[in-house]
C-alpha positions as CSV (number, residue, x, y, z in Angstrom):
1,M,62.9,79.2,65.4
2,N,61.2,81.1,62.5
3,Q,64.3,80.5,60.4
4,N,63.8,76.7,60.9
5,K,60.1,76.9,59.9
6,G,61.1,78.9,56.8
7,L,63.7,76.4,55.9
8,Q,61.3,73.5,56.4
9,S,58.7,75.3,54.3
10,H,61.2,75.8,51.5
11,L,62.3,72.2,51.7
12,F,58.6,71.0,51.6
13,A,58.0,73.2,48.6
14,L,61.1,71.8,46.9
15,L,60.0,68.3,47.5
16,E,56.5,69.0,46.1
17,W,58.1,70.6,43.1
18,A,60.3,67.5,42.5
19,K,57.3,65.2,42.8
20,G,55.9,67.0,39.7
21,F,58.8,65.5,37.7
22,R,57.7,62.0,38.8
23,Y,54.2,62.7,37.4
24,I,55.7,64.0,34.2
25,K,57.8,60.8,33.9
26,F,54.6,58.8,34.5
27,G,52.9,60.7,31.7
28,L,55.8,60.1,29.3
29,V,55.7,56.4,30.1
30,G,52.0,56.4,29.5
31,A,52.5,58.1,26.2
32,S,55.1,55.5,25.2
33,G,52.7,52.8,26.2
34,T,50.0,54.3,23.9
35,V,52.5,54.2,21.0
36,V,53.4,50.5,21.8
37,N,49.7,49.7,22.1
38,M,48.7,51.3,18.8
39,A,51.7,49.9,16.9
40,L,51.2,46.3,18.2
41,L,47.4,46.5,17.7
42,Y,47.9,47.5,14.0
43,F,50.7,44.8,13.5
44,S,48.6,42.1,15.2
45,Q,45.4,42.9,13.3
46,E,47.1,43.3,9.9
47,V,50.0,40.8,10.0
48,L,50.3,38.6,13.1
49,F,46.7,37.4,13.3
50,A,45.7,38.0,9.7
51,S,45.0,34.3,9.2
52,I,42.3,34.4,11.9
53,D,38.9,34.5,10.2
54,G,36.5,37.2,11.2
55,P,37.8,40.7,11.9
56,R,36.0,40.8,15.2
57,T,37.7,37.6,16.5
58,R,41.0,38.9,15.2
59,L,40.4,42.2,17.0
60,Y,39.9,40.4,20.3
61,A,43.2,38.6,20.0
62,S,45.0,41.7,18.7
63,L,43.7,44.0,21.4
64,A,44.5,41.5,24.2
65,L,48.1,41.3,23.0
66,A,48.5,45.0,22.5
67,I,47.1,45.8,26.0
68,T,49.2,43.2,27.7
69,V,52.4,44.3,26.0
70,A,51.7,48.0,26.6
71,T,51.0,47.3,30.3
72,L,54.3,45.3,30.6
73,N,56.1,48.2,28.8
74,N,54.6,50.8,31.2
75,F,55.2,48.7,34.3
76,T,58.8,48.2,33.3
77,W,59.6,51.8,32.5
78,N,57.7,53.1,35.5
79,R,59.6,50.7,37.7
80,L,63.0,51.5,36.2
81,W,62.6,55.2,35.6
82,T,59.6,56.9,37.3
83,W,60.1,55.1,40.6
84,A,63.8,54.2,40.3
85,D,64.6,55.8,43.6
86,R,62.2,53.4,45.4
87,L,64.0,50.5,43.7
88,R,67.4,51.7,45.0
89,E,65.9,52.1,48.5
90,L,64.5,48.5,48.3
91,A,67.9,47.2,47.0
92,A,69.6,48.8,50.0
93,L,67.1,47.2,52.4
94,T,67.4,43.8,50.7
95,H,71.2,44.1,51.0
96,Q,70.8,44.7,54.7
97,G,68.4,41.8,55.0
98,Q,65.5,44.2,56.0
99,A,63.2,44.0,53.0
100,P,59.9,42.2,53.6
101,Q,60.0,40.7,50.0
102,S,62.7,40.4,47.5
103,G,63.3,39.2,43.9
104,F,60.7,37.6,41.9
105,A,58.0,37.7,44.6
106,L,58.3,41.5,44.9
107,Y,58.3,41.8,41.1
108,C,55.1,39.8,40.9
109,T,53.4,41.7,43.7
110,Q,54.3,45.0,42.1
111,F,53.1,43.9,38.7
112,G,49.8,42.7,40.2
113,R,49.2,46.0,42.0
114,Y,50.2,47.9,38.8
115,A,47.7,45.9,36.8
116,I,44.9,46.5,39.3
117,A,45.7,50.2,39.5
118,S,45.7,50.4,35.7
119,W,42.4,48.6,35.3
120,F,40.9,50.8,38.0
121,G,42.1,53.8,36.0
122,I,40.6,52.5,32.8
123,A,37.3,51.8,34.5
124,L,37.3,55.3,36.0
125,Q,38.0,56.9,32.7
126,Y,35.3,54.9,31.0
127,G,32.7,55.7,33.6
128,L,33.6,59.4,33.9
129,T,33.5,59.8,30.2
130,L,30.1,58.4,29.9
131,W,28.8,60.4,32.9
132,L,30.4,63.7,31.8
133,A,29.2,63.2,28.2
134,H,25.6,63.8,29.4
135,S,26.5,67.5,29.8
136,L,29.7,68.0,27.7
137,H,30.9,67.1,24.3
138,Y,32.2,63.5,24.4
139,M,35.7,64.5,23.4
140,V,35.9,67.1,26.2
141,A,34.4,64.6,28.6
142,N,37.0,62.1,27.6
143,V,40.0,64.5,28.1
144,I,38.7,65.4,31.5
145,A,38.2,61.8,32.4
146,I,41.7,60.9,31.2
147,L,43.3,63.6,33.3
148,I,41.4,62.5,36.4
149,A,42.1,58.9,35.8
150,S,45.8,59.6,35.2
151,V,46.1,61.4,38.6
152,S,44.3,58.5,40.3
153,N,46.5,56.0,38.5
154,F,49.6,57.9,39.5
155,L,48.6,58.2,43.1
156,A,47.7,54.5,43.3
157,N,51.1,53.5,41.9
158,D,53.0,56.0,44.0
159,R,51.3,55.1,47.3
160,W,50.5,51.4,46.7
161,T,52.4,49.7,43.8
162,F,55.8,51.4,44.3
163,R,55.3,52.6,47.9
164,R,58.3,53.1,50.1
165,Q,59.2,50.0,52.0
166,P,59.0,50.2,55.8
167,R,62.3,50.1,57.6
168,F,62.6,47.5,60.3
């Protein structure tokens, strides 16, 4: 009996350890999204929308494009890499005719959830940075807020956007 509990405890610890890799993947995807965002923001501002008069108006268009493309980048990589195991499970359920949604409807649902989770994370980071900056240097406050928002964003996507599909 004690041997079973010890084995279960080790398996649980191993699963928790493996989950950490998913969070690392999530962080790497987020870093790639930041690069995509910054590169596209610069390209849009300096080249693509250069003919738009007024740097402020141009910035609105450039920023909207950069955020949209970076969000699509992050969603795609998180879907295909960070939560690839969930896609395989879903494909097996779909093949068995047991998945509640499939194809384009599922993709749209997941993207909508991902976008909501991302915007919640952005709002959380923004609010926490402002709040923490009352007592900390704003750079330190922002780093703390980013860490908290990234954990929140990861959990929202793990438990909501890319959650395991119920088996019927």
